[in-house]
C-alpha positions, 0 to 999 in steps of 0.5 A: 500500500505504501508503494501503490499510493505514491504511484497512483498519485503520480499517474493521476497528476500526469493524467490531469496535466495531460488533460489540462494541456489538451483542453487549454491548447489554443485552436482546439474546438471553436467556442460560441464566440469563435463561431459567431466571428466566423459567420460575421468576421470583424476587424480582427479577421485573419486576413491581412488588413489593407494598408491604411492611408495616413494623412501626410499632415499627421505623420510625425517628424523624427529629429536626430540630436546632433551629437551622441551622449557620453555617460561615464559609469563610475565605480569605486571612485573611478570611471569603470566604463562609458555608455554612448547613446544616440537619441532621436525625438518624434515630434509633430510635423514641422517642429524639427527647427524648434528642437534645434532651437532649444537643443542645448537646454534639451541636452542638459536635461537629458544628460541629467537623466542619463547621469541619474540612470547611470548612478542608480545602476541602470547601465550595469548588467543587462542594460539593454533589458526592455524594462530598463530602457522603458523607464529611461525613455519615459524619463527622457520623454518627460524632460523633452516635454518639459522643454518643448511641450506637447510637440514631442511624442516619443524619445527613440534610442537609436544607438546604445553601446557600453565600453568597459574599461 
């Protein structure tokens, strides 16, 4: 009996796992909503959507900031590595000259964000991890919006490199 019970529990667990996997496998039996969708296809149809025509006036401009950003990574009172970034801004159409007009102030604010990110360990380890880059982009966007206003819609990190010393 002492050997049968663990063997029986293992077989039941295996059977339950296989049964659950079969029932939850995507694309098995159609649900009632799937059948209704097949009769009345909606916008999430399997066919590729026709390309939407976008009004050229609504297309954003992309403005590449002139120089790269160089951020030192300091460890134990010495520069251990350098991070080099290139940034671009997504702005409303026609706002490119506005970016260049305030670029020194914009660069100053963005360097502050980059230095803070470096000092809090954002460029250590897997510095290209999605979560780290999302928080960095968000902070850079806040600075850009504070300088340029709502003309800026996104900050793009076009190049990023860390050179360890």
